[in-house]
Biotite code that builds the C-alpha atoms (Angstrom):
import biotite.structure as struc

atoms = struc.array([
    struc.Atom([-35.365, 12.589, 22.438], chain_id="A", res_id=1, res_name="MET", atom_name="CA", element="C"),
    struc.Atom([-31.762, 13.734, 23.038], chain_id="A", res_id=2, res_name="HIS", atom_name="CA", element="C"),
    struc.Atom([-30.905, 10.253, 24.211], chain_id="A", res_id=3, res_name="ARG", atom_name="CA", element="C"),
    struc.Atom([-32.063, 8.694, 20.918], chain_id="A", res_id=4, res_name="TRP", atom_name="CA", element="C"),
    struc.Atom([-30.262, 11.379, 18.873], chain_id="A", res_id=5, res_name="LEU", atom_name="CA", element="C"),
    struc.Atom([-26.994, 10.637, 20.835], chain_id="A", res_id=6, res_name="GLY", atom_name="CA", element="C"),
    struc.Atom([-27.467, 6.842, 20.329], chain_id="A", res_id=7, res_name="ALA", atom_name="CA", element="C"),
    struc.Atom([-27.992, 7.289, 16.535], chain_id="A", res_id=8, res_name="ALA", atom_name="CA", element="C"),
    struc.Atom([-24.891, 9.472, 16.182], chain_id="A", res_id=9, res_name="LEU", atom_name="CA", element="C"),
    struc.Atom([-22.793, 7.086, 18.254], chain_id="A", res_id=10, res_name="ILE", atom_name="CA", element="C"),
    struc.Atom([-23.943, 4.417, 15.863], chain_id="A", res_id=11, res_name="LEU", atom_name="CA", element="C"),
    struc.Atom([-23.163, 6.542, 12.828], chain_id="A", res_id=12, res_name="CYS", atom_name="CA", element="C"),
    struc.Atom([-19.721, 7.138, 14.229], chain_id="A", res_id=13, res_name="GLY", atom_name="CA", element="C"),
    struc.Atom([-19.185, 3.417, 14.382], chain_id="A", res_id=14, res_name="GLY", atom_name="CA", element="C"),
    struc.Atom([-20.396, 2.882, 10.859], chain_id="A", res_id=15, res_name="LEU", atom_name="CA", element="C"),
    struc.Atom([-18.138, 5.484, 9.753], chain_id="A", res_id=16, res_name="LEU", atom_name="CA", element="C"),
    struc.Atom([-15.202, 3.982, 11.449], chain_id="A", res_id=17, res_name="ALA", atom_name="CA", element="C"),
    struc.Atom([-15.901, 0.824, 9.791], chain_id="A", res_id=18, res_name="ARG", atom_name="CA", element="C"),
    struc.Atom([-16.034, 2.223, 6.394], chain_id="A", res_id=19, res_name="ALA", atom_name="CA", element="C"),
    struc.Atom([-12.817, 3.993, 7.118], chain_id="A", res_id=20, res_name="SER", atom_name="CA", element="C"),
    struc.Atom([-11.051, 0.789, 8.428], chain_id="A", res_id=21, res_name="LEU", atom_name="CA", element="C"),
    struc.Atom([-12.483, -1.234, 5.405], chain_id="A", res_id=22, res_name="LEU", atom_name="CA", element="C"),
    struc.Atom([-11.265, 1.220, 2.806], chain_id="A", res_id=23, res_name="GLU", atom_name="CA", element="C"),
    struc.Atom([-7.797, 1.418, 4.239], chain_id="A", res_id=24, res_name="SER", atom_name="CA", element="C"),
    struc.Atom([-7.536, -2.198, 3.913], chain_id="A", res_id=25, res_name="GLY", atom_name="CA", element="C"),
    struc.Atom([-8.695, -2.057, 0.370], chain_id="A", res_id=26, res_name="ARG", atom_name="CA", element="C"),
    struc.Atom([-6.401, 0.818, -0.462], chain_id="A", res_id=27, res_name="ARG", atom_name="CA", element="C"),
    struc.Atom([-3.510, -1.319, 0.707], chain_id="A", res_id=28, res_name="ALA", atom_name="CA", element="C"),
    struc.Atom([-4.409, -4.109, -1.329], chain_id="A", res_id=29, res_name="GLN", atom_name="CA", element="C"),
    struc.Atom([-4.874, -1.961, -4.429], chain_id="A", res_id=30, res_name="ARG", atom_name="CA", element="C"),
    struc.Atom([-1.242, -0.676, -3.699], chain_id="A", res_id=31, res_name="LEU", atom_name="CA", element="C"),
    struc.Atom([0.155, -4.213, -3.335], chain_id="A", res_id=32, res_name="ARG", atom_name="CA", element="C"),
    struc.Atom([-1.450, -5.212, -6.751], chain_id="A", res_id=33, res_name="GLN", atom_name="CA", element="C"),
    struc.Atom([-0.358, -2.080, -8.527], chain_id="A", res_id=34, res_name="ALA", atom_name="CA", element="C"),
    struc.Atom([3.195, -2.081, -7.198], chain_id="A", res_id=35, res_name="LEU", atom_name="CA", element="C"),
    struc.Atom([3.320, -5.915, -8.088], chain_id="A", res_id=36, res_name="SER", atom_name="CA", element="C"),
    struc.Atom([2.410, -5.131, -11.554], chain_id="A", res_id=37, res_name="ALA", atom_name="CA", element="C"),
    struc.Atom([4.686, -2.151, -12.055], chain_id="A", res_id=38, res_name="ALA", atom_name="CA", element="C"),
    struc.Atom([7.528, -4.055, -10.593], chain_id="A", res_id=39, res_name="PHE", atom_name="CA", element="C"),
    struc.Atom([6.987, -6.809, -13.096], chain_id="A", res_id=40, res_name="GLU", atom_name="CA", element="C"),
    struc.Atom([6.669, -4.557, -16.162], chain_id="A", res_id=41, res_name="ALA", atom_name="CA", element="C"),
    struc.Atom([9.858, -2.624, -14.823], chain_id="A", res_id=42, res_name="MET", atom_name="CA", element="C"),
    struc.Atom([11.869, -5.839, -14.541], chain_id="A", res_id=43, res_name="ALA", atom_name="CA", element="C"),
    struc.Atom([10.795, -6.838, -17.960], chain_id="A", res_id=44, res_name="ALA", atom_name="CA", element="C"),
    struc.Atom([11.992, -3.514, -19.392], chain_id="A", res_id=45, res_name="GLU", atom_name="CA", element="C"),
    struc.Atom([15.145, -3.238, -17.451], chain_id="A", res_id=46, res_name="ILE", atom_name="CA", element="C"),
    struc.Atom([16.249, -6.894, -18.427], chain_id="A", res_id=47, res_name="GLY", atom_name="CA", element="C"),
    struc.Atom([15.307, -6.780, -22.099], chain_id="A", res_id=48, res_name="GLU", atom_name="CA", element="C"),
    struc.Atom([15.699, -3.116, -23.123], chain_id="A", res_id=49, res_name="LEU", atom_name="CA", element="C"),
    struc.Atom([18.053, -1.893, -20.543], chain_id="A", res_id=50, res_name="LEU", atom_name="CA", element="C"),
    struc.Atom([15.643, 1.085, -19.873], chain_id="A", res_id=51, res_name="THR", atom_name="CA", element="C"),
    struc.Atom([17.015, 3.645, -17.309], chain_id="A", res_id=52, res_name="PRO", atom_name="CA", element="C"),
    struc.Atom([15.201, 3.623, -13.856], chain_id="A", res_id=53, res_name="VAL", atom_name="CA", element="C"),
    struc.Atom([14.348, 7.239, -13.990], chain_id="A", res_id=54, res_name="PRO", atom_name="CA", element="C"),
    struc.Atom([12.393, 6.567, -17.595], chain_id="A", res_id=55, res_name="ALA", atom_name="CA", element="C"),
    struc.Atom([10.625, 3.621, -15.884], chain_id="A", res_id=56, res_name="LEU", atom_name="CA", element="C"),
    struc.Atom([9.548, 5.733, -12.872], chain_id="A", res_id=57, res_name="LEU", atom_name="CA", element="C"),
    struc.Atom([7.978, 8.255, -15.136], chain_id="A", res_id=58, res_name="ARG", atom_name="CA", element="C"),
    struc.Atom([6.336, 5.514, -17.312], chain_id="A", res_id=59, res_name="ARG", atom_name="CA", element="C"),
    struc.Atom([4.676, 3.410, -14.563], chain_id="A", res_id=60, res_name="TYR", atom_name="CA", element="C"),
    struc.Atom([4.262, 6.207, -11.917], chain_id="A", res_id=61, res_name="GLY", atom_name="CA", element="C"),
    struc.Atom([0.636, 6.486, -12.393], chain_id="A", res_id=62, res_name="HIS", atom_name="CA", element="C"),
    struc.Atom([-2.605, 5.007, -10.611], chain_id="A", res_id=63, res_name="GLY", atom_name="CA", element="C"),
    struc.Atom([-1.986, 3.490, -7.151], chain_id="A", res_id=64, res_name="GLU", atom_name="CA", element="C"),
    struc.Atom([1.831, 2.862, -7.992], chain_id="A", res_id=65, res_name="ALA", atom_name="CA", element="C"),
    struc.Atom([2.245, 6.684, -8.123], chain_id="A", res_id=66, res_name="GLU", atom_name="CA", element="C"),
    struc.Atom([2.325, 6.673, -4.281], chain_id="A", res_id=67, res_name="ARG", atom_name="CA", element="C"),
    struc.Atom([5.846, 5.304, -4.662], chain_id="A", res_id=68, res_name="LEU", atom_name="CA", element="C"),
    struc.Atom([7.189, 6.028, -7.917], chain_id="A", res_id=69, res_name="LEU", atom_name="CA", element="C"),
    struc.Atom([6.200, 9.692, -8.454], chain_id="A", res_id=70, res_name="ALA", atom_name="CA", element="C"),
    struc.Atom([8.072, 10.894, -5.075], chain_id="A", res_id=71, res_name="PRO", atom_name="CA", element="C"),
    struc.Atom([11.145, 9.023, -6.272], chain_id="A", res_id=72, res_name="VAL", atom_name="CA", element="C"),
    struc.Atom([11.032, 10.349, -9.712], chain_id="A", res_id=73, res_name="SER", atom_name="CA", element="C"),
    struc.Atom([10.653, 13.898, -8.267], chain_id="A", res_id=74, res_name="ALA", atom_name="CA", element="C"),
    struc.Atom([13.428, 13.271, -5.789], chain_id="A", res_id=75, res_name="ALA", atom_name="CA", element="C"),
    struc.Atom([15.813, 12.110, -8.528], chain_id="A", res_id=76, res_name="LEU", atom_name="CA", element="C"),
    struc.Atom([15.164, 15.015, -10.562], chain_id="A", res_id=77, res_name="SER", atom_name="CA", element="C"),
    struc.Atom([16.336, 17.281, -7.573], chain_id="A", res_id=78, res_name="ARG", atom_name="CA", element="C"),
    struc.Atom([19.468, 15.237, -7.374], chain_id="A", res_id=79, res_name="GLY", atom_name="CA", element="C"),
    struc.Atom([18.645, 13.042, -4.326], chain_id="A", res_id=80, res_name="VAL", atom_name="CA", element="C"),
    struc.Atom([20.355, 9.530, -4.861], chain_id="A", res_id=81, res_name="PRO", atom_name="CA", element="C"),
    struc.Atom([18.065, 6.672, -5.894], chain_id="A", res_id=82, res_name="LEU", atom_name="CA", element="C"),
    struc.Atom([18.727, 4.632, -2.732], chain_id="A", res_id=83, res_name="ARG", atom_name="CA", element="C"),
    struc.Atom([17.760, 7.452, -0.335], chain_id="A", res_id=84, res_name="GLU", atom_name="CA", element="C"),
    struc.Atom([14.661, 8.690, -2.430], chain_id="A", res_id=85, res_name="ALA", atom_name="CA", element="C"),
    struc.Atom([13.354, 5.214, -2.609], chain_id="A", res_id=86, res_name="TRP", atom_name="CA", element="C"),
    struc.Atom([13.674, 4.597, 1.072], chain_id="A", res_id=87, res_name="GLU", atom_name="CA", element="C"),
    struc.Atom([12.094, 7.841, 1.886], chain_id="A", res_id=88, res_name="GLN", atom_name="CA", element="C"),
    struc.Atom([9.127, 7.304, -0.421], chain_id="A", res_id=89, res_name="ALA", atom_name="CA", element="C"),
    struc.Atom([8.709, 3.612, 0.463], chain_id="A", res_id=90, res_name="SER", atom_name="CA", element="C"),
    struc.Atom([8.518, 4.774, 4.277], chain_id="A", res_id=91, res_name="ALA", atom_name="CA", element="C"),
    struc.Atom([5.209, 6.380, 3.664], chain_id="A", res_id=92, res_name="ALA", atom_name="CA", element="C"),
    struc.Atom([3.401, 3.625, 1.951], chain_id="A", res_id=93, res_name="LEU", atom_name="CA", element="C"),
    struc.Atom([0.189, 2.430, 3.784], chain_id="A", res_id=94, res_name="PRO", atom_name="CA", element="C"),
    struc.Atom([1.012, -1.365, 3.725], chain_id="A", res_id=95, res_name="ILE", atom_name="CA", element="C"),
    struc.Atom([2.556, -3.704, 6.427], chain_id="A", res_id=96, res_name="GLY", atom_name="CA", element="C"),
    struc.Atom([5.838, -2.972, 8.139], chain_id="A", res_id=97, res_name="GLU", atom_name="CA", element="C"),
    struc.Atom([7.465, -6.058, 6.490], chain_id="A", res_id=98, res_name="GLY", atom_name="CA", element="C"),
    struc.Atom([6.306, -5.318, 3.099], chain_id="A", res_id=99, res_name="GLU", atom_name="CA", element="C"),
    struc.Atom([7.535, -1.563, 3.646], chain_id="A", res_id=100, res_name="ARG", atom_name="CA", element="C"),
    struc.Atom([11.021, -2.924, 4.416], chain_id="A", res_id=101, res_name="ARG", atom_name="CA", element="C"),
    struc.Atom([10.769, -5.342, 1.357], chain_id="A", res_id=102, res_name="THR", atom_name="CA", element="C"),
    struc.Atom([10.068, -2.447, -1.047], chain_id="A", res_id=103, res_name="VAL", atom_name="CA", element="C"),
    struc.Atom([12.735, -0.134, 0.803], chain_id="A", res_id=104, res_name="ALA", atom_name="CA", element="C"),
    struc.Atom([15.346, -2.586, 0.264], chain_id="A", res_id=105, res_name="SER", atom_name="CA", element="C"),
    struc.Atom([14.667, -2.743, -3.317], chain_id="A", res_id=106, res_name="LEU", atom_name="CA", element="C"),
    struc.Atom([16.098, 0.842, -3.707], chain_id="A", res_id=107, res_name="GLY", atom_name="CA", element="C"),
    struc.Atom([19.596, -0.363, -2.985], chain_id="A", res_id=108, res_name="ALA", atom_name="CA", element="C"),
    struc.Atom([19.489, -3.049, -5.686], chain_id="A", res_id=109, res_name="ARG", atom_name="CA", element="C"),
    struc.Atom([18.109, -0.752, -8.538], chain_id="A", res_id=110, res_name="LEU", atom_name="CA", element="C"),
    struc.Atom([21.442, 0.975, -8.801], chain_id="A", res_id=111, res_name="ASP", atom_name="CA", element="C"),
    struc.Atom([23.090, -2.158, -9.768], chain_id="A", res_id=112, res_name="SER", atom_name="CA", element="C"),
    struc.Atom([23.619, -3.959, -13.176], chain_id="A", res_id=113, res_name="GLU", atom_name="CA", element="C"),
    struc.Atom([20.465, -4.541, -15.232], chain_id="A", res_id=114, res_name="ALA", atom_name="CA", element="C"),
    struc.Atom([20.040, -8.243, -14.367], chain_id="A", res_id=115, res_name="GLU", atom_name="CA", element="C"),
    struc.Atom([20.523, -7.972, -10.788], chain_id="A", res_id=116, res_name="SER", atom_name="CA", element="C"),
    struc.Atom([17.932, -5.084, -10.741], chain_id="A", res_id=117, res_name="ALA", atom_name="CA", element="C"),
    struc.Atom([15.586, -6.930, -12.787], chain_id="A", res_id=118, res_name="ALA", atom_name="CA", element="C"),
    struc.Atom([15.743, -9.861, -10.344], chain_id="A", res_id=119, res_name="SER", atom_name="CA", element="C"),
    struc.Atom([15.183, -7.701, -7.397], chain_id="A", res_id=120, res_name="ALA", atom_name="CA", element="C"),
    struc.Atom([12.295, -6.130, -8.999], chain_id="A", res_id=121, res_name="LEU", atom_name="CA", element="C"),
    struc.Atom([10.831, -9.729, -9.787], chain_id="A", res_id=122, res_name="ARG", atom_name="CA", element="C"),
    struc.Atom([11.410, -10.850, -6.072], chain_id="A", res_id=123, res_name="LEU", atom_name="CA", element="C"),
    struc.Atom([9.716, -7.987, -4.725], chain_id="A", res_id=124, res_name="THR", atom_name="CA", element="C"),
    struc.Atom([6.799, -8.116, -6.889], chain_id="A", res_id=125, res_name="ALA", atom_name="CA", element="C"),
    struc.Atom([6.444, -11.796, -5.910], chain_id="A", res_id=126, res_name="SER", atom_name="CA", element="C"),
    struc.Atom([6.567, -10.938, -2.468], chain_id="A", res_id=127, res_name="ALA", atom_name="CA", element="C"),
    struc.Atom([3.993, -8.317, -2.792], chain_id="A", res_id=128, res_name="LEU", atom_name="CA", element="C"),
    struc.Atom([1.664, -10.671, -4.893], chain_id="A", res_id=129, res_name="ARG", atom_name="CA", element="C"),
    struc.Atom([1.983, -13.363, -2.197], chain_id="A", res_id=130, res_name="ARG", atom_name="CA", element="C"),
    struc.Atom([0.891, -10.801, 0.382], chain_id="A", res_id=131, res_name="SER", atom_name="CA", element="C"),
    struc.Atom([-1.868, -9.522, -1.625], chain_id="A", res_id=132, res_name="TYR", atom_name="CA", element="C"),
    struc.Atom([-3.174, -13.328, -1.837], chain_id="A", res_id=133, res_name="GLU", atom_name="CA", element="C"),
    struc.Atom([-2.760, -13.859, 1.754], chain_id="A", res_id=134, res_name="ARG", atom_name="CA", element="C"),
    struc.Atom([-4.770, -10.823, 2.686], chain_id="A", res_id=135, res_name="ASN", atom_name="CA", element="C"),
    struc.Atom([-7.436, -11.643, 0.095], chain_id="A", res_id=136, res_name="GLU", atom_name="CA", element="C"),
    struc.Atom([-7.793, -14.939, 1.385], chain_id="A", res_id=137, res_name="THR", atom_name="CA", element="C"),
    struc.Atom([-9.090, -13.798, 4.835], chain_id="A", res_id=138, res_name="GLY", atom_name="CA", element="C"),
    struc.Atom([-10.519, -10.502, 3.608], chain_id="A", res_id=139, res_name="ARG", atom_name="CA", element="C"),
    struc.Atom([-14.236, -11.432, 4.120], chain_id="A", res_id=140, res_name="ARG", atom_name="CA", element="C"),
    struc.Atom([-13.557, -12.834, 7.586], chain_id="A", res_id=141, res_name="GLU", atom_name="CA", element="C"),
    struc.Atom([-11.612, -9.738, 8.561], chain_id="A", res_id=142, res_name="LYS", atom_name="CA", element="C"),
    struc.Atom([-14.235, -7.380, 7.203], chain_id="A", res_id=143, res_name="GLU", atom_name="CA", element="C"),
    struc.Atom([-16.880, -9.227, 9.156], chain_id="A", res_id=144, res_name="ARG", atom_name="CA", element="C"),
    struc.Atom([-14.883, -9.030, 12.261], chain_id="A", res_id=145, res_name="LEU", atom_name="CA", element="C"),
    struc.Atom([-14.246, -5.320, 11.792], chain_id="A", res_id=146, res_name="ILE", atom_name="CA", element="C"),
    struc.Atom([-18.058, -4.595, 11.224], chain_id="A", res_id=147, res_name="THR", atom_name="CA", element="C"),
    struc.Atom([-19.034, -6.572, 14.459], chain_id="A", res_id=148, res_name="SER", atom_name="CA", element="C"),
    struc.Atom([-16.352, -4.803, 16.425], chain_id="A", res_id=149, res_name="LEU", atom_name="CA", element="C"),
    struc.Atom([-17.484, -1.351, 15.236], chain_id="A", res_id=150, res_name="CYS", atom_name="CA", element="C"),
    struc.Atom([-21.147, -1.993, 15.878], chain_id="A", res_id=151, res_name="ILE", atom_name="CA", element="C"),
    struc.Atom([-20.584, -3.725, 19.053], chain_id="A", res_id=152, res_name="THR", atom_name="CA", element="C"),
    struc.Atom([-18.417, -0.862, 20.391], chain_id="A", res_id=153, res_name="ILE", atom_name="CA", element="C"),
    struc.Atom([-21.036, 1.731, 19.276], chain_id="A", res_id=154, res_name="SER", atom_name="CA", element="C"),
    struc.Atom([-23.927, -0.239, 20.976], chain_id="A", res_id=155, res_name="LEU", atom_name="CA", element="C"),
    struc.Atom([-21.821, -0.692, 24.043], chain_id="A", res_id=156, res_name="PHE", atom_name="CA", element="C"),
    struc.Atom([-21.026, 3.129, 24.296], chain_id="A", res_id=157, res_name="LEU", atom_name="CA", element="C"),
    struc.Atom([-24.865, 3.945, 23.650], chain_id="A", res_id=158, res_name="THR", atom_name="CA", element="C"),
    struc.Atom([-25.814, 1.624, 26.608], chain_id="A", res_id=159, res_name="ILE", atom_name="CA", element="C"),
    struc.Atom([-23.242, 2.965, 28.619], chain_id="A", res_id=160, res_name="LEU", atom_name="CA", element="C"),
    struc.Atom([-24.175, 6.723, 27.959], chain_id="A", res_id=161, res_name="LEU", atom_name="CA", element="C"),
    struc.Atom([-27.938, 6.117, 28.042], chain_id="A", res_id=162, res_name="ALA", atom_name="CA", element="C"),
])
């Protein structure tokens, strides 16, 4: 009886690990999509209306994009320079290292003239959109692989401990 209960608990643990891994991948995808859309909208406003960056951060700092834009906005209100605030906030993003570096480098270009800042925002949005599409293409296969690994490891542990 105890062995069966232990086996069931190990299998449940494997399924919870699977759910956690899949959700972190989905969260990263939602973040890529939200940041890409926010950067595109910010680029349009900077280029056409010359809207200041702090106002844009407040306007677009909601939803998934809040993970980056809200901390930057809060740091700016405390007097932290934009570049430093941007780099600190982007370091905590749950996306790939290369994407994090791309987003972090954007902070240095947002202090420049409007056209350069808008161009940097568009380039970063494009890079995030390409990354989103690349990850979305292999999503089903990746989810199957994660599911297989989690169940296999759970079953292996069950057999080993039985």
